[in-house]
C-alpha positions in Angstrom: -5.7 45.7 -11.6 -5.3 43.9 -8.2 -2.5 45.2 -6.0 0.5 42.8 -5.7 0.2 42.6 -1.9 -3.4 41.4 -2.2 -2.4 38.7 -4.6 0.4 37.5 -2.3 -2.0 37.6 0.7 -4.6 35.6 -1.2 -2.1 33.0 -2.2 -0.8 32.7 1.3 -4.3 32.2 2.7 -5.2 29.7 0.0 -2.0 27.7 0.7 -2.6 27.8 4.4 -6.2 26.7 4.1 -5.2 23.9 1.7 -2.6 22.6 4.2 -5.1 22.9 7.0 -7.7 20.9 5.1 -5.2 18.2 4.4 -4.1 18.1 8.0 -7.8 18.0 9.2 -8.9 15.6 6.6 -10.7 12.7 8.3 -9.5 10.3 5.6 -5.8 11.2 6.3 -3.4 8.8 8.0 -3.5 9.3 11.8 -1.6 7.9 14.8 -4.8 6.1 15.8 -4.8 4.4 12.4 -1.2 3.3 12.9 -2.0 1.8 16.3 -5.0 0.0 14.8 -2.8 -1.7 12.3 0.3 -2.2 14.5 -0.7 -2.0 18.2 2.0 -0.3 20.3 3.5 1.8 17.4 5.3 4.9 18.5 5.1 7.3 15.6 3.3 8.4 12.5 4.6 11.9 12.2 6.3 11.4 8.8 3.3 10.8 6.6 4.1 10.9 2.9 1.8 10.9 -0.1 2.7 9.3 -3.4 1.6 10.5 -6.8 -1.0 7.7 -6.8 -2.7 9.2 -3.8 -1.5 6.5 -1.4 -0.4 7.9 2.0 2.2 5.9 4.0 4.3 6.0 7.1 6.7 3.8 8.9 5.6 2.0 12.1 8.1 1.9 14.9 7.7 0.4 18.3 9.7 1.6 21.3 11.4 -1.3 23.1 10.2 -1.9 26.6 13.7 -2.1 28.1 15.1 1.2 26.7 15.1 3.8 24.0 15.8 1.3 21.2 13.0 1.2 18.6 12.0 -1.8 16.6 10.8 -1.3 13.0 7.4 -3.0 12.6 6.6 -2.2 9.0 4.5 0.3 6.9 1.0 1.6 7.2 -0.5 2.7 3.9 -3.8 4.3 3.2 -5.9 5.0 0.1 -9.3 6.7 -0.2 -11.7 5.8 -3.0 -15.1 6.9 -4.1 -17.8 4.2 -4.2 -21.5 5.0 -4.8 -21.0 8.6 -3.7 -19.2 7.7 -0.5 -15.5 8.0 0.4 -14.1 4.7 1.6 -10.6 4.7 3.2 -8.6 1.5 3.1 -5.7 0.9 5.6 -3.1 -1.7 4.9 -0.3 -2.8 7.3 2.7 -4.3 5.6 5.6 -5.9 7.4 9.3 -5.4 6.4 9.1 -8.9 4.8 6.4 -7.8 2.2 3.6 -9.5 4.0 0.2 -7.9 4.6 -0.4 -7.9 8.4 -3.8 -6.2 8.3 -6.4 -4.7 6.0 -9.0 -2.5 7.5 -11.6 0.1 6.5 -11.4 3.4 8.3 -14.8 4.3 9.7 -17.9 2.5 8.4 -17.2 1.6 4.7 -19.6 -1.3 4.5 -16.8 -3.9 4.0 -17.1 -7.2 5.9 -14.2 -8.2 8.1 -14.2 -11.7 6.6 -13.6 -10.1 3.2 -10.7 -8.0 4.4 -9.1 -10.9 6.3 -8.5 -12.6 2.9 -5.5 -10.3 2.3 -3.8 -11.1 5.7 -0.6 -13.1 5.3 -0.3 -12.5 1.6 2.6 -10.9 -0.2 2.2 -7.4 -1.5 4.0 -8.6 -4.6 1.1 -10.7 -5.8 -1.7 -9.2 -7.9 -5.1 -9.7 -6.2 -8.1 -10.7 -8.4 -11.7 -11.3 -7.5 -13.0 -14.8 -7.9 -15.8 -14.9 -10.4 -16.4 -18.7 -10.7 -16.0 -21.6 -8.2 -13.0 -22.7 -10.2 -11.2 -19.4 -9.5 -11.1 -20.4 -5.8 -9.1 -23.5 -6.7 -6.3 -21.5 -8.4 -3.0 -20.9 -6.7 -2.8 -18.4 -5.3 -6.5 -18.4 -4.6 -8.5 -15.4 -5.8 -10.4 -13.1 -3.4 -14.0 -14.1 -2.6 -16.4 -11.3 -3.1 -18.7 -10.0 -0.4 -22.1 -11.7 -0.6 -24.3 -9.5 -2.8 -21.8 -6.7 -3.2 -19.8 -7.3 -6.3 -19.2 -3.6 -7.0 -17.8 -2.8 -3.5 -15.7 -6.0 -3.6 -14.2 -5.0 -7.0 -13.4 -1.4 -5.7 -11.7 -2.7 -2.6 -9.6 -5.3 -4.5 -8.5 -2.5 -6.8 -7.6 -0.3 -3.9 -5.6 -3.0 -2.2 -3.8 -3.7 -5.5 -2.9 0.1 -5.7 -1.7 0.1 -2.1 0.3 -3.1 -2.6 2.1 -1.6 -5.6 2.8 1.6 -3.6 4.2 -0.6 -0.8 6.5 -2.4 -3.2 7.8 1.0 -4.4 8.2 2.3 -0.9 10.2 -0.7 0.2 12.7 -0.4 -2.7 
């Protein structure tokens, strides 16, 4: 039988190491990520995680003439597994439901041109990958895949859809 104090100590150590691993997790949402999405943002301290695994925080910018802060929007992050690698997707969403930026944290192999297709679109729309030339003529236009990388394109579109759904729920 294990003494009660040892069990409590082990639980405390496990809890502490789990919280440290989350805090030190390179795929977690950082202040630098927030400034990459909304340059000049002031805070990212209140990072929350939804049940879907999407992390999010509010982006606030301190006014240049005083202590007033201006709300810029939301920064959301989701990590996904693709071909044995962790890819972390960052999305900036304005308070008017518009995607201001989509980025990959680190080197995830996604082309900037591919990610730029989400810019200016509403988080309330469902993104789909174009599979035929006719798909590009639909309104709203579907997302063009990265040349020669259908699998990664599909994974990223799904991640953006997951993040967009989370953004809609956060903004309620």
